[in-house]
C-alpha positions in Angstrom: 55.0 -130.2 -59.2 53.8 -128.3 -62.3 54.0 -124.5 -62.5 50.2 -124.1 -62.3 50.3 -126.3 -59.1 52.9 -124.0 -57.8 50.7 -121.0 -58.5 47.7 -122.6 -56.8 49.8 -123.6 -53.7 51.2 -120.1 -53.5 47.7 -118.5 -53.6 46.6 -120.8 -50.8 49.7 -120.0 -48.7 49.1 -116.3 -49.2 45.5 -116.7 -47.9 46.6 -118.8 -44.9 49.5 -116.5 -44.0 47.1 -113.5 -44.2 44.6 -115.1 -41.8 47.4 -116.3 -39.5 49.1 -112.9 -39.0 46.2 -110.7 -39.8 45.2 -109.2 -43.1 46.5 -105.7 -42.2 49.9 -106.8 -41.1 50.3 -109.2 -44.0 49.4 -106.4 -46.5 51.9 -104.1 -44.9 54.9 -106.4 -44.6 54.3 -108.7 -47.6 52.3 -106.5 -50.0 55.1 -104.5 -51.5 58.1 -105.2 -49.3 58.4 -108.9 -49.9 57.9 -111.4 -52.8 56.8 -115.0 -52.3 57.8 -117.7 -54.7 57.7 -121.5 -54.6 61.1 -122.7 -55.9 61.3 -126.5 -55.9 60.8 -127.6 -52.3 61.5 -124.1 -50.9 59.2 -121.1 -50.4 61.4 -118.1 -50.9 60.5 -114.8 -49.2 62.6 -112.3 -51.0 63.2 -108.8 -49.6 65.3 -105.8 -50.6 67.7 -105.6 -47.7 69.0 -107.4 -44.6 67.0 -105.1 -42.3 63.7 -106.4 -43.8 64.9 -110.0 -43.8 65.7 -109.9 -40.1 62.5 -108.1 -39.3 60.3 -110.6 -41.1 62.2 -113.6 -39.8 61.9 -112.3 -36.2 58.2 -111.3 -36.4 56.7 -113.9 -38.6 59.1 -116.8 -39.0 57.5 -119.2 -36.4 53.9 -118.5 -37.6 54.8 -118.9 -41.3 56.7 -122.1 -40.7 53.8 -123.6 -38.8 51.3 -122.8 -41.5 53.8 -124.1 -44.2 54.2 -127.4 -42.4 50.4 -127.9 -42.1 49.8 -127.0 -45.7 52.7 -129.0 -47.0 51.4 -132.1 -45.3 48.0 -131.6 -46.8 49.5 -131.1 -50.3 51.7 -134.1 -49.9 55.0 -132.3 -50.3 57.4 -130.8 -47.8 58.3 -127.2 -48.3 61.0 -125.2 -46.4 60.8 -121.5 -45.7 63.7 -119.3 -46.7 64.2 -115.6 -46.3 66.6 -114.1 -48.8 67.9 -110.7 -49.9 67.9 -109.5 -53.5 67.9 -105.8 -53.8 67.9 -106.0 -57.6 64.5 -107.8 -57.6 63.0 -104.5 -56.3 64.5 -102.2 -58.8 62.1 -101.1 -61.4 64.0 -99.1 -64.1 62.2 -96.2 -65.7 63.0 -93.3 -67.9 60.2 -91.1 -66.6 61.4 -87.9 -64.8 60.9 -87.4 -61.1 58.0 -85.0 -60.2 58.7 -81.4 -59.5 57.5 -81.2 -55.9 59.2 -78.0 -54.9 62.7 -76.4 -54.7 65.7 -78.5 -55.8 66.6 -81.2 -53.4 69.8 -83.4 -53.4 70.9 -85.3 -56.4 69.2 -88.4 -55.2 65.8 -86.8 -55.5 66.2 -86.3 -59.2 66.7 -90.0 -59.8 63.5 -91.8 -61.0 62.1 -93.8 -58.2 59.3 -96.1 -57.2 56.6 -94.9 -54.8 57.1 -96.3 -51.4 54.4 -98.3 -49.6 52.9 -96.7 -46.6 53.2 -98.1 -43.1 50.8 -98.8 -40.2 49.6 -102.1 -41.5 47.7 -100.7 -44.5 47.6 -98.1 -47.2 46.2 -94.8 -45.9 42.5 -95.1 -46.7 41.0 -91.8 -45.6 40.6 -89.0 -48.1 40.6 -85.2 -47.7 37.4 -84.9 -49.7 35.6 -86.9 -47.1 36.7 -84.7 -44.2 33.8 -82.6 -43.0 35.0 -79.0 -42.4 33.7 -76.6 -39.8 35.0 -73.8 -37.5 36.5 -76.4 -35.2 38.9 -77.9 -37.8 39.1 -75.4 -40.7 42.6 -74.2 -40.1 44.0 -77.7 -39.6 42.3 -78.9 -42.8 43.6 -75.9 -44.8 47.1 -76.6 -43.5 47.0 -80.3 -44.4 45.6 -79.4 -47.8 48.4 -76.9 -48.5 51.0 -79.4 -47.4 49.7 -82.0 -49.8 48.7 -79.9 -52.8 50.7 -76.7 -52.7 54.0 -76.1 -54.6 55.1 -74.4 -51.4 54.0 -77.3 -49.2 57.4 -77.8 -47.8 57.3 -74.2 -46.5 55.0 -75.2 -43.6 57.1 -78.3 -42.7 56.8 -79.8 -40.2 53.0 -79.5 -39.9 52.0 -80.6 -36.4 48.3 -81.3 -35.8 47.1 -81.9 -32.2 43.8 -82.4 -30.4 42.0 -84.9 -28.3 41.2 -88.4 -29.4 38.6 -88.8 -32.1 38.7 -85.4 -33.6 40.1 -86.3 -37.0 43.9 -86.2 -36.7 44.4 -89.6 -38.4 41.9 -88.7 -41.1 43.9 -85.6 -41.9 47.2 -87.5 -42.0 45.9 -90.2 -44.2 44.0 -87.7 -46.4 47.2 -85.7 -46.9 49.2 -88.8 -47.8 46.6 -89.9 -50.3 46.2 -86.5 -51.9 50.0 -86.1 -52.3 50.2 -89.5 -54.0 47.4 -88.6 -56.4 49.3 -85.5 -57.5 52.7 -87.1 -57.4 52.4 -90.8 -58.4 56.1 -91.3 -58.3 56.6 -89.5 -55.0 57.7 -91.5 -52.0 55.1 -91.4 -49.2 55.5 -93.0 -45.9 52.6 -93.1 -43.4 53.0 -94.8 -40.0 52.5 -94.5 -36.3 55.2 -93.5 -33.9 54.8 -97.0 -32.4 55.8 -98.6 -35.7 58.8 -96.2 -36.0 59.9 -97.2 -32.4 59.6 -100.9 -33.0 61.5 -100.9 -36.2 64.1 -98.6 -34.8 64.7 -101.1 -31.9 64.8 -104.0 -34.3 67.3 -102.2 -36.5 69.6 -101.4 -33.5 69.4 -105.0 -32.3 69.9 -106.4 -35.8 72.8 -104.1 -36.7 70.9 -102.7 -39.7 70.6 -99.0 -39.0 71.9 -98.0 -42.4 69.0 -99.8 -44.1 66.6 -98.4 -41.5 67.7 -94.8 -42.1 67.7 -95.3 -45.9 64.1 -96.4 -45.7 62.8 -93.6 -43.5 64.9 -90.7 -44.8 64.6 -91.2 -48.5 61.0 -89.9 -48.8 59.1 -86.9 -50.2 56.3 -87.0 -47.6 56.6 -88.5 -44.1 53.4 -88.7 -42.0 53.7 -90.0 -38.4 50.7 -90.5 -36.2 50.6 -90.6 -32.3 53.9 -88.9 -31.9 53.4 -88.8 -28.1 54.2 -92.6 -28.1 57.9 -91.8 -28.1 57.7 -89.8 -24.8 60.3 -91.1 -22.4 62.1 -93.1 -25.1 65.3 -91.0 -25.3 67.1 -93.0 -28.0 64.0 -93.1 -30.2 63.4 -89.4 -29.8 67.0 -88.7 -30.9 66.6 -90.9 -34.0 63.3 -89.3 -34.8 64.9 -85.8 -34.5 67.8 -86.8 -36.8 65.3 -88.3 -39.2 63.2 -85.1 -39.3 66.4 -83.0 -39.7 67.7 -85.2 -42.6 64.3 -85.1 -44.4 63.9 -81.3 -43.8 67.3 -80.6 -45.3 66.1 -82.3 -48.5 63.0 -80.1 -48.7 60.7 -83.0 -48.2 57.3 -82.6 -46.4 56.6 -83.7 -42.9 53.3 -84.0 -41.1 52.8 -85.3 -37.5 49.9 -85.7 -35.1 49.6 -86.1 -31.4 47.0 -85.8 -28.6 48.8 -82.7 -27.2 50.9 -79.7 -28.2 54.6 -80.6 -28.4 55.3 -78.4 -25.3 52.7 -80.2 -23.3 54.0 -83.8 -23.9 55.8 -84.9 -20.8 59.3 -86.5 -21.2 59.9 -85.0 -24.6 63.5 -83.6 -24.9 63.9 -79.9 -25.7 65.6 -80.5 -29.0 62.7 -82.5 -30.4 60.1 -80.1 -29.0 62.0 -77.2 -30.7 62.1 -79.1 -34.0 58.4 -79.9 -33.8 57.3 -76.3 -33.2 59.6 -74.9 -35.8 56.8 -75.3 -38.5 53.1 -74.9 -38.3 51.3 -76.2 -35.2 47.5 -76.3 -35.5 44.8 -77.6 -33.2 41.7 -79.6 -33.8 38.8 -78.6 -31.5 35.7 -80.6 -30.6 32.9 -80.1 -33.2 30.0 -77.9 -32.3 26.4 -78.9 -32.8 26.3 -77.7 -36.4 29.4 -79.6 -37.4 28.3 -82.7 -35.6 25.0 -82.6 -37.5 26.8 -82.4 -40.8 29.1 -85.3 -39.8 26.1 -87.4 -38.7 24.4 -86.7 -42.0 27.5 -87.7 -43.9 28.0 -90.9 -41.9 24.4 -91.9 -42.1 24.4 -91.5 -45.9 27.5 -93.7 -46.1 25.9 -96.4 -44.0 22.7 -96.0 -46.0 20.7 -95.2 -42.9 17.4 -93.3 -43.7 17.9 -90.8 -40.9 15.3 -88.0 -40.6 16.4 -84.4 -40.3 15.0 -84.0 -36.8 16.6 -87.3 -35.7 20.0 -86.1 -37.0 19.7 -82.9 -35.0 18.7 -84.8 -31.9 21.8 -87.0 -32.1 24.0 -83.9 -32.6 22.6 -82.2 -29.5 22.6 -85.2 -27.2 25.3 -87.6 -28.3 27.4 -86.9 -25.1 26.6 -86.2 -21.4 26.0 -82.6 -20.4 29.3 -80.8 -19.8 31.5 -83.2 -21.8 32.9 -82.5 -25.2 31.9 -84.6 -28.2 34.4 -86.2 -30.5 33.8 -87.6 -33.9 34.2 -91.0 -32.4 31.4 -90.3 -29.9 29.2 -89.4 -32.9 30.1 -92.6 -34.7 29.4 -94.6 -31.5 25.9 -93.1 -31.1 25.1 -93.7 -34.8 26.1 -97.3 -34.5 23.8 -97.6 -31.5 21.0 -96.0 -33.5 21.6 -98.4 -36.4 21.4 -101.4 -34.0 18.1 -100.2 -32.5 16.7 -99.6 -36.0 17.6 -103.1 -37.1 16.4 -104.9 -33.9 13.2 -102.9 -33.4 12.0 -101.9 -36.9 8.5 -101.3 -35.6 9.8 -98.1 -34.0 10.5 -96.6 -37.4 8.5 -93.7 -38.7 5.6 -94.2 -41.0 7.7 -93.8 -44.1 10.3 -96.3 -42.8 12.9 -93.7 -41.8 14.8 -93.5 -38.5 12.9 -90.9 -36.5 13.3 -89.3 -33.0 11.8 -92.4 -31.2 14.6 -94.7 -32.3 17.2 -92.1 -31.6 15.9 -91.4 -28.1 15.8 -95.1 -27.4 19.4 -95.4 -28.5 20.5 -92.4 -26.5 18.8 -93.8 -23.4 20.5 -97.2 -23.8 23.9 -95.4 -24.1 23.3 -93.4 -21.0 22.5 -96.4 -18.8 24.9 -96.8 -16.0 26.2 -93.3 -16.4 23.3 -91.1 -15.3 22.8 -93.2 -12.1 26.2 -92.0 -10.7 26.1 -88.6 -9.0 27.5 -85.8 -11.1 31.1 -84.9 -10.0 31.6 -88.3 -8.4 32.9 -90.0 -11.5 36.5 -91.1 -11.3 39.0 -91.6 -14.1 38.8 -95.2 -15.2 42.0 -97.2 -15.0 42.8 -100.1 -17.4 43.8 -102.1 -14.4 40.3 -101.8 -13.1 38.8 -102.9 -16.4 41.1 -106.0 -16.5 40.2 -106.9 -13.0 36.4 -106.7 -13.7 36.6 -108.6 -16.9 38.7 -111.4 -15.4 36.3 -111.7 -12.4 33.1 -111.6 -14.4 34.3 -114.0 -17.1 36.3 -116.2 -14.7 39.6 -116.1 -16.6 43.1 -115.4 -15.3 44.9 -112.1 -16.0 47.9 -113.9 -17.6 45.5 -115.6 -20.0 44.0 -112.2 -21.2 47.5 -110.7 -21.6 48.8 -113.8 -23.2 48.3 -115.4 -26.7 45.6 -117.9 -25.7 42.7 -118.4 -28.1 40.1 -120.1 -25.9 36.7 -118.6 -26.7 36.2 -117.2 -23.2 39.7 -115.7 -23.2 39.2 -114.2 -26.6 35.9 -112.6 -25.4 37.5 -111.3 -22.2 40.3 -109.8 -24.2 38.0 -108.2 -26.7 35.7 -106.8 -23.9 38.8 -105.3 -22.2 39.8 -103.6 -25.5 36.3 -102.3 -26.0 35.8 -101.0 -22.5 39.3 -99.4 -22.5 38.3 -97.6 -25.7 34.9 -96.5 -24.4 35.7 -95.7 -20.8 39.1 -94.1 -21.0 40.9 -91.5 -23.2 43.7 -93.9 -24.1 44.6 -94.2 -27.8 44.9 -97.6 -29.5 48.7 -97.7 -29.1 48.4 -96.9 -25.4 45.8 -99.6 -24.9 48.0 -102.1 -26.7 51.0 -101.2 -24.6 49.0 -101.4 -21.3 47.7 -104.9 -22.3 51.1 -106.3 -23.5 50.1 -106.4 -27.2 53.0 -106.2 -29.6 51.0 -104.0 -32.0 47.8 -101.9 -31.7 46.4 -103.4 -34.9 45.0 -106.3 -32.9 43.2 -103.9 -30.6 41.7 -102.0 -33.6 40.6 -105.3 -35.2 39.0 -106.7 -32.0 37.3 -103.4 -31.2 35.8 -103.2 -34.7 34.7 -106.8 -34.6 33.0 -106.8 -31.3 31.3 -103.4 -32.0 29.9 -105.0 -35.2 28.7 -108.1 -33.2 27.0 -105.8 -30.7 25.2 -103.9 -33.4 24.0 -107.3 -34.9 22.6 -108.3 -31.5 25.0 -111.3 -31.1 24.8 -113.2 -27.7 27.4 -114.6 -25.4 28.2 -118.3 -26.0 31.5 -119.1 -24.3 30.4 -121.5 -21.5 30.1 -118.8 -18.8 27.4 -117.6 -16.4 26.7 -114.8 -18.8 25.8 -117.1 -21.7 22.5 -115.9 -23.4 23.1 -112.2 -22.7 23.6 -110.0 -25.7 27.2 -108.7 -26.1 25.8 -105.2 -25.6 24.2 -106.2 -22.3 27.4 -107.8 -21.1 29.4 -104.7 -22.0 26.9 -102.6 -20.1 27.1 -104.9 -17.1 30.9 -104.8 -17.1 31.0 -101.1 -17.6 28.7 -100.5 -14.6 31.0 -102.7 -12.4 34.1 -100.8 -13.7 32.5 -97.5 -12.8 31.3 -98.7 -9.4 34.8 -99.9 -8.5 36.4 -96.8 -9.8 34.0 -94.7 -7.7 34.7 -96.8 -4.6 38.4 -96.6 -5.0 38.1 -92.9 -5.6 36.3 -92.3 -2.3 38.9 -94.4 -0.4 41.9 -92.5 -1.8 
């Protein structure tokens, strides 16, 4: 096989691997951490250390070999998959000095280094300049900005940001990581979730590669960890996280963490870890008020290129959540998505100049409230994921083990996606918590499915899976399932 044939085959394999394991996971694990090369009749996956070799083999070996067999047969040649370690292949010598990021650290910090890739399946994409600042989040934003930009950023380490779901914690973490990288191109930045930290810690313990694990996590200039509450009740992981924070802090690196709750309010956190987390700056994100919501809506509408009239923007800001409830940024995004769907499906409701006026917004708000306002105030019960799974399985006539398993039948995939969607819309669970409750190895699949089905709903797609609901729009099916979930939650609440 000629070298150009090798290159074409490698490009095809990269595309197939990416589709098989998911683009986000592929970018994370194979983007900068592994190198693929066709070498004769072998596809070499080269990594820097034994920890990464064992991790990739365990997580992706079976899937990659299956794709490789299929593509090899189509290409008329048999290729074998081989994972190999070559630390020198990842060394990039340079004579440029390390950036001055604060007080002197250890001798290792003065050695020229490559920037680390970030975790959590993708590079952090949010930017601080896109964060809409108001009274509810001003202090948290200023703290994140100081951590990322200031010469004394390490002075407020660790920075711990907490607040309810959907208020912008992840945006601040990603924004701080990106801003620091812009100012310190050679700095090592690691951004990930506590779930990823936990999974890789367990893999390192099982694979006997703790030295490589600790080298990867402790040799950084900025560490950002999201959803820290995920390690609650995991004593060994908490201890390792504590030692990691201590080791990084001694080197004067910067640390930023986020959680749904204040460290002292997270159950099953050991006292030593709580003490470490509150030793720096602890700041809270509050729900946005009407003024801030209006500015967020205006920003999001411009980004989506929606011609939203000023009065319509104000109407969404004032009525995007039921009376008495707090509005998160995610609530605002959900209503705006509903508005966009109505505008595209019913363009005749647009204002005379073609803009989105109060009629379309009111229509979208009414649709969103269906099934909620019919229930007496004060009678709503907390929705359990078990109830969601039961309703979805009953209505779509699939088995629970199918939804929780790896099956790809169209009806099973729809049921699984609907369960993710309803869990996100009807509960306060985070993506990692939903993934854990539904036996998913990673929350990235939940994020992808939720995003995909939300987009399909906005486009007015219909159900076509060979069920009694075929012909309904996905939005109508979601409303029907949500109504039944609320009804069962209400009934079980009265009986308890």
